[in-house]
C-alpha positions as CSV (number, residue, x, y, z in Angstrom):
1,M,133.0,281.6,294.7
2,L,134.1,283.2,298.0
3,V,134.3,279.7,299.5
4,E,135.7,277.2,297.0
5,T,134.8,273.6,296.9
6,K,135.7,270.9,294.3
7,A,133.7,267.7,293.8
8,R,135.5,264.4,294.1
9,V,134.6,261.9,291.4
10,G,135.7,258.3,291.5
11,V,136.5,256.9,288.1
12,F,137.4,253.4,287.1
13,A,137.0,251.0,284.2
14,I,136.2,247.3,284.1
15,A,137.0,244.4,281.7
16,L,136.8,240.6,282.0
17,G,140.1,239.3,283.3
18,A,139.7,236.0,281.3
19,Y,140.0,237.9,278.0
20,L,143.4,239.4,278.7
21,P,145.6,236.2,278.5
22,Q,143.5,235.0,275.6
23,F,143.9,238.2,273.6
24,P,147.1,240.1,274.8
25,T,146.5,243.0,272.4
26,L,143.5,244.0,274.6
27,V,145.8,245.2,277.4
28,P,147.3,248.2,275.5
29,E,144.0,248.8,273.8
30,F,142.1,249.1,277.1
31,E,144.9,251.2,278.7
32,G,144.6,253.7,275.8
33,Q,140.8,253.8,275.9
34,Y,140.8,254.4,279.7
35,A,143.5,257.1,279.5
36,A,141.4,258.9,276.8
37,F,138.2,258.5,278.8
38,K,139.7,260.1,281.9
39,K,140.4,263.2,279.8
40,T,136.7,263.6,279.3
41,I,136.2,264.3,283.0
42,P,136.2,268.1,283.4
43,D,139.0,269.9,285.4
44,S,136.3,271.4,287.6
45,V,136.3,268.2,289.7
46,E,139.0,266.2,291.4
47,L,139.4,262.8,289.7
48,V,140.0,259.9,292.1
49,D,141.4,257.2,289.9
50,G,140.4,253.6,290.6
51,G,142.2,252.2,287.6
52,I,141.3,249.4,285.2
53,V,139.7,246.6,287.3
54,T,139.7,243.0,286.1
55,T,139.6,241.2,289.4
56,K,137.5,241.3,292.6
57,E,140.7,242.3,294.5
58,Q,141.3,245.3,292.3
59,S,137.7,246.3,292.7
60,M,138.0,246.2,296.5
61,A,141.2,248.3,296.3
62,A,139.3,250.9,294.1
63,G,136.5,250.9,296.7
64,D,139.0,251.6,299.5
65,K,140.3,254.5,297.5
66,F,136.9,255.9,296.8
67,R,135.8,255.6,300.5
68,A,139.0,257.3,301.7
69,A,138.4,260.2,299.3
70,D,134.7,260.5,300.3
71,V,133.7,260.7,296.6
72,D,130.6,262.5,295.5
73,L,129.9,260.3,292.5
74,V,131.3,257.3,290.8
75,I,131.7,257.1,287.0
76,L,132.4,253.6,285.5
77,Q,133.7,253.0,282.0
78,L,132.6,249.6,280.6
79,L,135.5,248.7,278.3
80,T,134.0,245.4,277.2
81,Y,132.0,242.6,278.8
82,A,132.8,242.1,282.5
83,T,131.1,240.3,285.3
84,S,129.5,242.4,288.1
85,Y,132.0,241.3,290.7
86,N,134.4,243.7,288.9
87,M,132.1,246.5,289.9
88,L,130.2,245.7,293.1
89,P,133.2,245.7,295.6
90,A,134.2,249.2,294.4
91,V,130.8,250.7,295.1
92,R,129.2,248.5,297.8
93,D,130.0,250.7,300.7
94,L,129.3,254.0,299.0
95,D,126.1,256.0,299.2
96,V,126.4,257.9,295.8
97,P,125.1,257.2,292.3
98,V,127.1,255.0,289.9
99,V,127.1,256.3,286.3
100,L,127.7,253.5,283.8
101,V,129.4,254.9,280.7
102,N,128.9,252.5,277.8
103,V,130.9,254.0,274.9
104,Q,131.9,252.0,271.9
105,K,135.2,253.0,270.3
106,K,134.1,252.5,266.6
107,R,131.0,253.9,265.1
108,A,130.2,250.8,263.1
109,P,131.8,247.4,262.4
110,D,133.8,246.4,259.4
111,Y,131.9,243.1,259.5
112,A,134.0,241.0,257.1
113,N,137.3,242.0,258.7
114,T,136.5,242.0,262.4
115,D,138.1,239.3,264.5
116,T,137.3,238.4,268.1
117,P,139.8,240.8,269.9
118,T,138.7,243.7,267.6
119,W,135.1,243.0,268.5
120,L,135.8,242.7,272.2
121,G,138.1,245.7,272.3
122,E,136.6,248.2,269.8
123,L,133.0,247.2,269.0
124,Y,131.4,245.8,272.2
125,A,128.5,248.1,273.1
126,C,128.5,246.6,276.5
127,G,126.1,243.7,277.1
128,A,127.2,244.0,280.7
129,V,125.2,247.1,281.3
130,G,122.0,245.2,282.2
131,E,123.9,242.9,284.5
132,M,125.5,245.9,286.3
133,V,122.1,247.7,286.7
134,A,120.5,244.5,288.0
135,D,123.1,244.1,290.7
136,L,123.1,247.8,291.6
137,E,119.3,247.5,292.1
138,R,119.7,244.5,294.3
139,A,122.4,246.3,296.3
140,G,120.1,249.4,296.7
141,K,122.4,251.6,294.7
142,R,121.4,254.6,292.6
143,H,122.5,254.5,289.0
144,A,122.4,256.0,285.5
145,V,123.5,254.8,282.1
146,I,125.2,256.8,279.3
147,T,125.6,255.1,275.9
148,G,127.5,256.5,273.0
149,V,130.6,256.3,270.7
150,V,134.1,257.6,270.8
151,E,134.9,257.7,267.0
152,G,134.1,261.2,265.7
153,G,133.2,262.5,269.1
154,D,129.9,262.3,270.9
155,P,128.7,265.7,272.3
156,A,125.7,264.1,274.0
157,V,128.0,261.8,276.1
158,Q,130.3,264.6,277.0
159,A,127.4,266.9,278.0
160,E,126.0,264.1,280.3
161,I,129.4,263.6,282.0
162,E,129.8,267.3,282.6
163,D,126.2,267.6,283.9
164,W,126.8,264.8,286.4
165,C,130.0,266.5,287.5
166,R,128.1,269.8,288.1
167,A,125.5,267.8,290.1
168,A,128.3,266.3,292.2
169,Q,129.6,269.7,293.0
170,V,126.3,270.5,294.8
171,R,127.0,267.5,297.2
172,R,130.5,268.7,297.9
173,R,129.4,272.2,298.5
174,F,126.8,271.0,301.0
175,R,129.3,268.7,302.8
176,D,132.3,271.1,302.9
177,T,130.6,274.4,303.8
178,N,128.3,275.7,306.4
179,L,124.9,277.5,306.6
180,A,124.7,280.6,308.8
181,Q,121.4,281.3,310.4
182,I,121.2,284.9,311.7
183,G,118.3,285.6,313.9
184,R,115.3,283.3,313.3
185,P,112.7,282.7,310.6
186,Y,109.9,285.3,310.0
187,P,107.4,284.8,312.8
188,G,104.5,282.5,311.8
189,M,106.0,281.3,308.5
190,M,105.8,277.8,309.7
191,D,106.5,276.3,306.3
192,L,110.0,277.7,306.7
193,Y,110.7,276.2,310.1
194,I,113.3,273.4,310.0
195,D,115.1,270.9,312.3
196,E,118.8,271.6,311.8
197,T,119.8,268.2,313.1
198,N,117.6,266.5,310.6
199,L,119.0,268.8,307.9
200,Y,122.5,267.6,308.7
201,H,121.6,264.0,308.7
202,R,119.6,264.1,305.5
203,M,121.4,266.8,303.4
204,W,124.8,266.9,305.1
205,L,124.5,270.7,305.7
206,Y,125.7,272.0,309.0
207,T,124.0,275.1,310.5
208,K,126.0,277.7,312.5
209,Q,123.8,280.0,314.6
210,F,124.6,283.8,314.8
211,D,122.9,286.5,316.9
212,W,122.4,290.0,315.4
213,E,124.2,291.5,318.3
214,K,127.4,289.9,316.9
215,M,126.7,291.0,313.4
216,W,126.3,294.7,314.3
217,A,130.0,294.8,315.2
218,I,131.2,292.9,312.2
219,A,132.7,295.9,310.5
220,D,134.3,297.5,313.5
221,D,137.8,296.3,312.7
222,I,137.6,297.0,308.9
223,T,140.2,299.8,308.4
224,D,141.7,299.0,305.0
225,E,140.6,302.0,303.0
226,A,141.8,300.6,299.7
227,A,139.8,297.5,300.2
228,I,136.7,299.5,301.2
229,R,137.1,301.8,298.2
230,A,137.5,298.9,295.8
231,K,134.4,297.3,297.2
232,A,132.5,300.6,296.9
233,E,133.4,300.8,293.3
234,D,132.3,297.2,292.8
235,I,128.9,298.1,294.3
236,L,128.6,301.1,291.9
237,D,129.6,298.8,289.0
238,T,126.9,296.4,290.1
239,F,123.9,298.7,290.8
240,D,122.4,301.9,289.3
241,I,121.5,303.9,292.5
242,E,118.4,306.0,292.5
243,G,119.5,309.7,292.7
244,G,123.1,308.8,291.7
245,G,125.8,306.9,293.4
246,T,129.2,307.9,294.7
247,V,131.9,306.1,296.6
248,E,131.1,308.2,299.6
249,K,127.4,307.4,299.5
250,V,128.1,303.6,299.6
251,W,131.2,303.8,301.8
252,E,129.6,302.4,304.9
253,M,127.8,299.7,302.9
254,A,131.2,298.7,301.3
255,K,132.7,298.4,304.7
256,Y,130.1,295.9,305.8
257,V,130.5,293.9,302.5
258,V,134.2,293.6,303.1
259,A,133.5,292.5,306.7
260,F,130.9,290.0,305.5
261,E,133.3,288.6,302.9
262,Q,135.9,287.9,305.5
263,W,133.3,286.4,307.9
264,V,132.2,284.1,305.1
265,K,135.7,282.9,304.5
266,D,136.6,282.5,308.1
267,E,133.4,280.5,308.9
268,K,133.3,278.6,305.5
269,I,129.8,279.8,304.8
270,A,128.1,279.1,301.5
271,F,124.5,279.7,302.7
272,I,122.9,282.4,304.8
273,A,119.3,282.5,306.0
274,S,118.6,285.7,308.0
275,H,115.7,287.7,309.4
276,Y,115.9,290.8,311.6
277,D,112.9,291.7,313.8
278,G,114.4,294.2,316.2
279,F,113.9,297.9,316.6
280,A,116.2,299.0,313.7
281,K,117.7,301.8,315.7
282,G,121.3,303.0,316.1
283,K,123.9,300.6,314.8
284,A,121.3,297.9,314.2
285,G,119.3,300.2,312.0
286,V,122.4,301.1,309.9
287,L,123.2,297.5,309.3
288,D,119.5,296.5,308.7
289,S,119.0,299.3,306.1
290,M,121.9,298.0,303.9
291,L,121.6,294.2,304.3
292,I,119.7,293.8,301.0
293,P,122.5,295.2,298.7
294,A,125.2,293.8,301.0
295,F,123.8,290.3,300.7
296,S,123.3,290.8,297.0
297,M,127.0,291.3,296.7
298,L,127.6,288.0,298.5
299,I,125.1,286.2,296.2
300,K,127.0,287.6,293.2
301,Q,130.1,285.7,294.6
302,G,128.3,282.4,295.2
303,V,126.9,282.7,298.7
304,A,123.2,282.0,298.7
305,C,121.5,284.6,301.0
306,A,117.9,284.1,301.8
307,V,115.5,286.5,303.5
308,E,112.9,285.7,306.1
309,G,115.2,283.1,307.6
310,D,114.3,280.5,304.9
311,I,117.0,277.8,305.0
312,K,115.3,275.6,302.4
313,V,115.2,278.3,299.8
314,A,118.9,279.1,300.5
315,M,119.6,275.5,299.6
316,A,117.6,275.8,296.4
317,M,119.4,279.1,295.5
318,S,122.8,277.4,296.1
319,I,121.9,274.4,293.9
320,L,120.9,276.7,291.0
321,K,123.9,278.9,291.5
322,T,126.1,275.9,291.4
323,I,124.6,274.2,288.3
324,A,123.3,277.2,286.4
325,G,125.4,280.1,287.4
326,C,122.6,282.1,289.0
327,G,120.0,281.6,291.8
328,Q,117.3,284.2,292.5
329,L,114.9,284.1,295.5
330,S,111.3,284.2,294.2
331,E,107.7,283.6,295.2
332,M,104.3,283.8,293.5
333,Y,103.3,287.5,293.2
334,S,100.2,287.7,291.0
335,I,98.5,286.2,288.0
336,D,97.7,288.2,284.9
337,F,94.6,286.3,283.8
338,D,94.3,288.3,280.6
339,K,97.7,287.3,279.4
340,D,97.7,283.8,281.1
341,I,101.1,284.4,282.8
342,C,102.3,284.3,286.4
343,I,104.1,287.3,288.0
344,I,106.9,285.8,290.1
345,G,109.6,287.6,292.1
346,H,110.6,288.8,295.6
347,S,111.8,291.8,297.5
348,G,115.2,291.7,299.1
349,S,118.6,290.5,298.0
350,G,119.1,289.1,294.5
351,D,121.6,287.7,292.0
352,A,123.2,290.1,289.5
353,D,124.0,287.1,287.3
354,I,120.3,286.6,286.5
355,S,119.8,290.2,285.5
356,A,119.7,291.2,281.8
357,K,120.5,294.8,282.6
358,K,122.2,296.6,285.5
359,P,120.1,296.1,288.7
360,T,118.8,299.2,290.5
361,M,119.0,300.2,294.1
362,K,116.6,302.7,295.8
363,I,115.8,303.8,299.3
364,V,112.4,303.2,300.8
365,P,111.0,304.5,304.1
366,V,109.6,301.1,305.1
367,F,110.2,297.4,304.1
368,H,106.8,295.8,303.6
369,G,106.0,293.4,306.4
370,K,109.4,293.9,308.0
371,T,111.1,296.2,310.5
372,G,112.7,299.4,309.3
373,G,113.5,300.7,305.9
374,G,116.5,301.3,303.7
375,Y,117.8,300.0,300.4
376,L,115.8,297.8,298.0
377,T,117.3,296.2,295.0
378,Q,115.6,295.3,291.8
379,F,117.0,292.8,289.3
380,Y,115.7,292.3,285.7
381,P,115.8,288.6,284.8
382,H,116.6,287.5,281.3
383,L,113.8,286.8,278.9
384,G,113.5,283.2,277.7
385,P,113.6,279.9,279.5
386,V,113.6,279.9,283.3
387,T,113.7,277.2,285.9
388,Y,112.2,277.2,289.3
389,L,113.3,275.0,292.2
390,G,111.5,274.7,295.6
391,I,112.6,272.5,298.5
392,T,110.1,271.1,301.0
393,Q,109.7,268.4,303.5
394,D,107.1,265.7,304.3
395,K,105.6,264.9,307.7
396,D,108.6,262.6,308.5
397,G,111.2,265.3,307.7
398,R,112.2,263.9,304.4
399,F,113.1,266.5,301.8
400,K,111.6,266.8,298.3
401,F,112.5,269.0,295.3
402,V,109.7,270.7,293.3
403,V,110.7,271.9,289.9
404,A,109.2,273.7,286.9
405,E,110.4,275.2,283.6
406,G,108.7,278.2,281.9
407,V,109.5,281.1,279.7
408,N,110.0,284.7,280.8
409,E,108.2,287.1,278.5
410,E,108.6,290.7,277.7
411,G,106.0,293.1,279.1
412,P,105.2,295.5,282.0
413,I,106.5,294.6,285.5
414,F,106.0,296.1,289.0
415,T,108.2,299.1,289.7
416,F,108.1,299.4,293.4
417,G,111.6,298.0,293.9
418,D,111.1,294.3,293.9
419,T,112.5,291.8,291.3
420,N,109.7,290.2,289.3
421,M,109.2,288.4,286.0
422,R,106.4,287.5,283.7
423,T,106.5,283.7,283.3
424,R,104.4,281.6,280.9
425,F,104.0,277.9,281.6
426,T,102.9,275.3,279.0
427,C,100.1,274.2,281.3
428,G,98.8,277.8,281.7
429,A,99.0,280.1,284.7
430,R,95.9,278.8,286.6
431,E,97.0,275.1,286.3
432,F,100.6,275.9,287.2
433,V,99.5,277.6,290.4
434,N,97.3,274.6,291.2
435,R,100.0,272.0,290.5
436,W,102.8,273.9,292.1
437,S,100.8,274.6,295.3
438,E,99.6,271.0,295.5
439,A,103.2,269.9,295.7
440,G,103.6,271.8,298.9
441,P,106.9,273.6,298.0
442,T,106.7,276.3,300.8
443,H,106.0,279.8,299.5
444,H,109.6,280.5,298.4
445,M,111.5,279.1,295.4
446,A,114.7,279.8,293.6
447,A,114.9,280.8,289.9
448,A,117.6,280.5,287.3
449,S,117.8,281.5,283.6
450,G,117.7,278.5,281.3
451,R,116.3,274.9,281.4
452,H,117.9,272.9,284.2
453,I,115.4,270.2,285.3
454,D,117.6,267.4,283.8
455,T,120.5,268.5,286.0
456,I,118.3,269.0,289.0
457,L,117.2,265.4,288.6
458,K,120.8,264.3,288.8
459,V,121.3,266.4,292.0
460,A,118.2,264.7,293.4
461,K,119.6,261.3,292.6
462,I,122.9,262.2,294.3
463,F,121.0,263.4,297.4
464,N,118.5,260.5,297.1
465,V,115.4,262.8,297.3
466,P,112.2,262.6,295.2
467,V,111.3,265.3,292.7
468,D,107.9,266.6,291.6
469,V,108.2,267.9,288.0
470,I,105.3,270.3,287.7
471,T,105.7,271.4,284.0
472,R,108.3,271.7,281.3
């Protein structure tokens, strides 16, 4: 990622304080279990340690620590039974989900030889989970439960923890970075229009406005020929260029990419929504002609770049890039009624990480529906499972996710320079288009290889937004 962020996850464990003087062996037992549990939190996040909580005062201290760190998520290990006052003070003032991890140390009891401390310490599949959820509900807190076992390992528990940490990374990325809006949305695409203040209040994403006049000069001070040459070679490694590519042929483009990379770092930008509707002459025409591959190089490095000034799809692209490793701008293209599949894709910048083979770059005299002409890029998404994510708003400005999973199939695709894929949905092409459109997702969505609805649902819970699941 050009701009790095690291989610902050609050972690603590609870046990009933009354048990400890009664059964002193529980203290080292719980300390060992908690130390082992913290090692299951992936290094990809920053762990904010609230410790083992057995009193209301310790819970309050953990809450102070979590608030000071502005945690993106709280993960709570239930060591044994505990009353809910051990939990509530730690999370009362936080607006993030609480994930209750209910893992039993032993797979099964040795019934005849189990005494009370062994039961409480190693075999209590926590009866407190229902109590915790009941009080989280009454406090208006979002929550999830993970149940499993330690002995012998539990891949399902580990996968859920890692999935939640990936989802938390989306929140941190939205909070710590900025969105660059260059120009304005495509004229008349009112589904794309957005209130940037509302965006900041509801999704924590701050918008920085840039004029194209500023961007035309972005590469003026780039003189490091070694850096330009390295970036030119990176472009050639990324794309097959129609008619053959050389360092000299992409030199000017590489210079702009180097400039964009520095601009992204300086401004802490992780999202770009841009649209140019000028005369595309002179310096403006040079930059406009190469924006598609230049922004594709940024997408490759984790910066979501959306055409037509669509801020909402830039957000969707970033979410998928963060949780799935790729995020491709898409929209409905066509329906092949004979094969019962949807043709989905988009012209413009794309993500090399979704492409099963080397993307291609070609020059066209005119961009359809847009000013000027120049380089088009075409990516070739992997066959197999694919996930689509759209982000929309209701009449009160509240955001909503719209998601679907399908399968990309082999077969003919359009060859006029746009990325497109043949997607089959379990509900059929006609019904998919009906359901997807009825959800009002705007006309753009992001795509990623693989099945990611379950992770998106976690992201939605963190952001406290509803989700329309169209089909799986």
